[in-house]
N, C-alpha and C positions, 0 to 999 in steps of 0.2 A: 504493500500500500504506500510505502514511502519512497519507492524507487524512482517514480516520475519526478517529484520535486528535486531529488538529488541529481538526476540527470540534467534537469533544467539549470540547476545551480552550476553544475560542472561546465555546461556549454557556455553559460554566462561568464564564468571565470576565464575560459579559454578565449572567448571573444574579447573580453576586457584586456587580457594579456596581449593578444595579437594587435589590438588597437593601440596599445602603448608602444609596442615594438614597431608596428607598421601602420601608422594612422591613415595611410593612403589605401589600405587593403579593404575592398568592399566586404560586407558581412557574408555574402554568398561564397567568396573565396576563402574566408576563414573556415566556414563549415566544410568546404570541399577539402581543404588541407587536413582538417580534423578527421574526416572520414577516411582519407588516404592513410593517415597515421594509424587509425584503428585497424584498417585492412592489413597493413604491413605487419602490425603486431599479431593479428590473428594468424596470418600466414606463418610467422615465425613459431608460434605455438604449435601449429599443425606439423611443421617440420620436426620440432622437438618430440612431439608425440610419436611420430613414425620412427624416429631414431631410437626411442625407448623400446618400441615393439620389435624393431628389425635392426639391431645394432650391427650384426655381421654384414647384412646387405648394405647398410649405410657405409660401413668401412670399405667394402669392396668397390662401391661406386665412387666414394670419395666426394670431395667438393671441387667444383660447384655442381657436379652431375646429380648427386643425391638430392640436394635442396630443390633443384629444378624439377627432378622427377617427382618429389613429394608434392610440390605445388601443382604440377600437372594432374597428379592423382586426386588432390583435394578439389580441383575444379570439376573433375568427372564424378567423384564420389565424395561430396561434402558430408561432414558429420551431421547426423540426424538427432543427436542428443548433445547436451553440454558436457557429458562425460567422455573425454577424449580417449580414455582407456578402453572404451567399447568400440572405438573407431579403427578401421584399418584392416579388417578381415579380407577385403577384396584386393589388397595390395599385391599379393603374389600373382593373381590372375591378370591384374593390370600390367604388371611387368612383362608377362608373356606376350602381350600385344603392343608394348610401347616401343616405337621404332628406335629411339636412341640406345636401348639396351637389348635389342633383339639378337645381336651377335653373341651375347653372353648367355648361351642356351641354358646353362645350369642355374642361373640366378633365380628364376621363379621358384625352383625346387628348394634352394637354400632358404628363400623367404618362407616357403611352406613349412619347413622345419621350425623356423623361428615362430611362426604363427602357432604351430602345435605346442611348442615350449611355453608360449604365453598362455595358451588355453589351459595347459596342464597346471601351471602355477596358480591360475585363478579359478580352477574347477572346485566344486564343493568336496568335502571329505565324505568317505563312505567306508564303513567297517568291512574288513575282509572276511571271506567265507573260509572256514577251515576245510581241510581235506576230508575229515570225518563227516562233516555236514553235507559236503558235496556227494560223498559216497552214499549217504542215506537218501538224498534226493534222487540219485540215479538208479535206485534199486528197481523201481517199477519198469519204466520205459526209457532207458538212457538215451536212445537216439532221438527221442522227442523232447529232450530236456532243453529248456531255454535258460541260457546263462546271462546274468547281468554283470557287465564289466564296469570297472571303476570309471566314474565320470571324467577323469582326467586323461583316460587312454585315447590316443588317436594314432592314425597311421599316415605314413608318407611314402609314396612310391616314386622313384625317379629313374629316368633313362640314363642318368649321369651319376657319378659318385658324390652326390650332394652331401651325404652325411660325412664322408671323409673330408670334403672341402670345408664344410662348416666346422668340423672338429679341429682342423689345422688352425683356424682363426681363433677358436675359443680356448683351446688347451695349449699352453706354451710348449709343453714337452712334445707335442705333435707337429710343431711348426715346420719342421724339416722332414716330416714323414713323406714317403713316396706314396702317391695316390695311383692306384690301379684304375684305369679308365673303364669302368664297367657299371652297369645299372646297380642301384642299391635300393632296398626297401627297409623300413624300420617302423617300430612302434615307439611312441613317446607317452610317458605317463609321469606320475608323481608318487614317490614313496616317502611318506612323512612330509617334510618340507623340501625335499630334494627331487629335482627333475631327473627322470631316468630315460635314457635313449638306448635302444637295442636293435641291432641289425637282424632282420628276419628274411625269409625267402618270399618270393612273390606268392607262392601257394599259401604260406602262413598269413600273409597280408590279406589275401582273398578270404581266408577262413575268419580272420578277425573282423574284417569289414562286414561279413555276413552276420556274425554274432552281434555286432553293433547295430545292424539293421533289424534286429529282433528275429533272426532266423533260428530255428532249432538246430541242435548239434548235427543231425543228419544232413540238413540243408547246408550248414556251414562246411561240413566235410566235403559235400558235393562241389561246393564252390572252390575249395582247395584242390580237389581232384581234377576239376576242369582245367586248372593251370598246370598241375603236375600229376599225371597218373601215378597211382600208388601212394598218394599223400596220406600221411597219418598225423593225427592231431594230438596223440598222447604226450609227446615231449613238450609241445608248446603249452598244453593245458597244465602239465606239472609245473612248468616255469611260471605261468601266470599265477597259479596258486601260491607258489613259493614267494612271489613278489607282492602278494596281496591284491592282485588285480581282478579277481573274481569276487564279487560282492553279494551274489545271490543266485538262486536257481529255482525253477518251478516247472 
């Protein structure tokens, strides 16, 4: 209720200051310069918000390419809420079609990893399911079991070694590691307050994606088998249980 008088007072102060500094400046020019200043300030805030969400991508592009890319993204995908932490999910897809970065084919996938890391950090907590509880739930019809995965768990598939490239930038001890140029798939989640990234096969990613889409175990195994005949899910399920990534079953 008090925002409007404050805004009017602020504009009046700006106009008075400008009149003292430039008595020849018309009032409409004062307002124009004020709006330009506010626009520039907002653009800087948007660039900083994207740097916070995509630090490795920003480092790879560097300046002035990343600020320019961020501003172009903001024009095409403006924030819909005042909470900038909720903005920027479309950035990896934007990079894939942005002409100045199209020669860096792996860059959108590096950004997808960073988006998955951000989501994992901000996902709600969920208590893990024990191996014993899962065994009881699977007694009747195990193939028709629906598994609930941790809300922080996500997957990223890349035709490039995106995880290796990202890791070299994040972990100093891997800075000089040799990168084998081959496709990589991974899942990203959170264990406690720590983000966990783990390389998986394409078939395992298809299996996880099916589970995340609320497929039953039989359907999820079929999705994995479609990618790699003979696919088995036992090793991955044991791994997920050990990491606390299965939170329920029905």
